[in-house]
N, C-alpha and C positions, 0 to 999 in steps of 0.2 A: 350669757356665754356665746361667743361667736365661733362659728365653725369655719376654719380656714381650709380652702380647697388645696389638695396636694399639688405641688408643682410638678410639671411633666419632666422630672429628672430621669426617670427610668428609661424613657424612650431614647433620650439623648445618650444614655450610657449603654443601652442594649445595642443600638445601631452600630457604634464603633466596635463593640465587642464582636458582633457578628461579622463585621468587615474584617477585623483582625483574624477571626477564626478562618475565614475564607482565604486570607492571605497565607496563613500558616499551612492550610490544606494544599494550596497551590505550591508552596515551597516544599512540602513533603513529597508531592508528586514529582516535582522537578528533581529533587534529590534521588528519589527512587529510579527515575528515568536515567539519570547520569550513572548511577551504580549498575543498572541493568546493562547499559551500553558498555561499560568497562568490563563487565562479566562476559558479554558477548565477544568483545574484542580479545579477551584473554583466551577464551575457549577456542576461538577461531585461530589465534596465533599458535596455541599448543597443538591443535589438530594439523596445522599445515607446516609445522617446524619440528616434527618429532625426530627426523633423521637428517643430520647435516650431510651425510654421504649421499642420501637419495636426492636431496636438493641439488647438490653439486653435479650428480649424474644427469639429472633432468636438464640442467643448464648447459652442460658441456657436451652431452650427447653420447653416442655409443663409441667404444674404442678409446676411451680416455685412460690415461695411465694413472697409477697411484700418486705419482708426484704432482700431476696436474690437479687431481682431486684435493690433495692436501694443500696445495697452493691456493686453490679456490676457497676452500673452507677457512683457511687462515686469513686470506685477504678480505673475505666478507664478514669475518668475525663470528662464524658459525661454531667455533670451538668454545665460545664463551658460555657461561651458565644461562639457562633458559630465561630466568627472571631478568637478568641483566639485558639480554637481547630484547625481551618484551618491552621493558620500560624505555630502552633506547629507541625502539621502533615507534612506540606510542608517542614519545616526545617529538620525533620528527613528523609523524603523521598529523598531530595537532597543529604543527607549524606549517603544514601544507606540503611537506616533503614526503611523498608517498613511495619513494624509492624507485628502483629501476626494474624493468621486466627482465626475467631470467632468460627468455628466449631471444629477444632482439636487442636487449641492453639499451632501451630507450626509457625516458621518464614515464612513469605510470599515469600521473595525474592528467597530462594533456591528452592521453588516450582514453581515459575513463570518463572524463567530464562530457565530451561530445556524445559519447554513447549513452550516458545518463540523460542528457538533454533529449535525445531521440526517444528513449523509453518514456520520459515524462510527456512528450508530445503524443506518443501512442496512447498512454493512459488517459490523457485529456480528450483525445479524439474518441476513445471508446466511451468515456463518461458522457460526452456531449450528446450522444444519441441514445445510449442505453438507459441512463438515469431517468430522463423524462418519460420514456416509454415504460419503464418498469414501475414507476410511481403511478402513472395514469392507469396502467393495467391492473395494479394492485387495488387501486381505489374502485375501479369499475367491477372487479371481482367481488369486493366487499359490498358494493352498492347493489349490483344486479342479483347476485346469488343464483340459486337454481342451477339449470343445466350449463349456463355460461360459466358460472363459477367452477363447477366440477370439471368441465372439459378443459378450461384454461389451467386449472390446478394440475390435472394429469399431464398436460403438455409441458408445463413448467417443471414438473418433477422429472419427467423423462429427459428433458433438455439439461437439467442440472446434473443428471447422472452420467452424461457423456463426458469423457476426458477432453482436455483442451486440444490434443493433437488430432482426435477424431473429428471435432468440429472444424478445425483448421484444414485438415485434408479434404473433408467434404466440400467446404467452400472453394478450395483450390481446384478440385476436380470439376465442380460444376461451373464456376465463374471464370476460371483461368484456362482449364484444359478443354472442356466441352464447348462453352460459349465463347471463349477467348475475348471476354470483355475487359479483363484485367491482367496485369503481368503476374507470372508465377512468383518471381522473387521481388523483394522490396528493397533492392540495393539502391534505387534512385533516391531514397530518403537522404543519403549523404550528399546529394548534389544541391543545386539551387532550386528555389521554389518554382515549380512549373506544373504542367498538367501531369507529367509522369510522376512528379513528386507527390501530388495529391493522390493519384491512383495507387501509389505504393503503400499508402496508409489504409486503403479501403479494406482489403482482405484481413490483415491482422487486427484492425480496429473492429471489424464485424465479428471476427472470431472471439475476441475478448468480450465484446458487448453481449454476445449471445450467452456467455458464461455469467455475466453480471445480472441480466434481466431476470432469470428465474429466482435468484437469491433475493434481490431487492423487492421484486413484486410480491413474493410470499410474505416478506416482513411487512410491507405496506398493507397487504391484505389483512394480516392478523392484527396489525395496529389499528387500522381504520375500523375493522369489525368490532374490536374491543371498545373503541371510542364511540361508535354508533350505539352500542348497548349500554353505555354509561348513563347515569341519571342526568348528567349535564345536557347531553344531546337530546335525551328524551324530553326534558323540559323545554328545550328549544323547539322541538316539533309540536309540543302541546301549546306553545305560545303562538303557533301559526306560521312559523318561518318556513319558507319553501325548502323542500328536501335538498335541492341543489346547494342552497346557502348553508344548510346544516352539514352536508357532506364536505364541501370544499372550504367552508369558512370556519367550521368548528371541529369536525372530526379529524381532518388532515392536520390542523394545527396541534391538536392533542397528540397526534401520532408522530409529531416531528422528532421527539426525543429518541425513540428507537431507530428512526430513520437516519439520524445524525451518526449514531454508532455504526449503522449498517454502511453508510457512505464511507466512513473512515476505514472500516474493514475492507470495503471494496477497493479503495485506492491502494491499501497495503497489498491486497491480493493481486491487483493489476500489476504493480511493480514487481511482485514475486512470481506470479503466474505467467507474466509475459516472457519468462525464460523459455518455456516450451514453445509458445506461439512464435517468438522471434526466431527460434531455430527452425521451425517448420517453414517459415517464409523467408529465411535468410535476411531477417531484419537487423540492421546494424545497431543494435541497442545493447543495453547493459547485460541482459540475460545471455545473449549470444556471446558476448565478450567473456562472461563468467565461465560458460561451458568451454570455450576455447582455452582459457587459462587453466582449467582443471585437467582437460584432456592432454594439454601440452606440458603439464607439470610446472607451469608458471605460478608457483605458490604466492609470490609477491603480488601479482595482479589479482589473483583470487582472494587474497586476504584483504586488499584495499577495497575491492568491490563488496565483499561480505560486510565489512564494517560500515561502509557507506550506506548500504541497504538497511542495516540494523539501525543506524542513526535516523534514517528517513522513517522507518516503521515506528520507532519510539516517539519521534517528534509528532507524527500524525496521530498516534494514540493519545499523546499528552494534550494536543490541541482539541481533539474530540472530547476528552474528559472535561476540560475546562469549559468548552462550549455547552456541553450537556448540563454541567453544574449551573451555569447562568441561564440556561433555557428552562430548567425545571425549578419552579419556586420551592418545592419541598426539599430538593437537594440544597438550595440556597440556605434554607433555614437550618438544615442539619450541619452544613459545613461552615 
């Protein structure tokens, strides 16, 4: 009687099944992202289009007659049902037609996109210095321990508790008013690349970066500390590997998954939290444009900016989830 070894069919079947499972998981995440964005757009549309008369008054100003109000409402289609107006607006928005501003009656898209580019540049400038500093500080806090760890943790906690405008005003008073090293306003960002253009980024990028450093450094500290106490890194130490190699080569790699989520949340926060900082330094970005639209009653511009920010937030979260899924082997097996 001969015993025939089983053919490796199971592996060839399981691998495609796992691959299809991951594909379906990504498809579900994409579908949920699209539905979430539609919900955000509908809520924002309803919140900013509750009163057709108020929209008309914001656009036409004080002293308008009833005939002018009615003519504006009829001409803009504000007397139609809410759902009809929403789907009409959504169709035009998806096609790239974001409508006209209510205050100056100019196309919204050419105004919003340059401001969004400035905000993205500010976020990248903030990340360029704050992210390496935060990760290095968190690793050193976990590695050194003792008084250094406790003192740095207290400083990071106090810094994290400060509001954005307090940090921004503090930097402005110190570096712009007292020392006069930098300009108070960042309006030069709208011009050509020059020394003034670079200087205009320093204060707002420093303020945003000082908000990022405490958050990321504490996550890096907790993740690296957990990785250093894991059996994997302890075995690496017992095998005689130098502590520097264990910390930077093993512990930081194991701590990459929570850091990826932290970086995604930080980017989302920078795009949203820049609203306050941009208004402190008169930075011509998306946050300042959003506040101007709200204060001036320009609901069309505020709606377009809100949906754009929502789309960016959801896209960043989606990319972070996918990246974490493929970075963590255990999540790969599950999904």
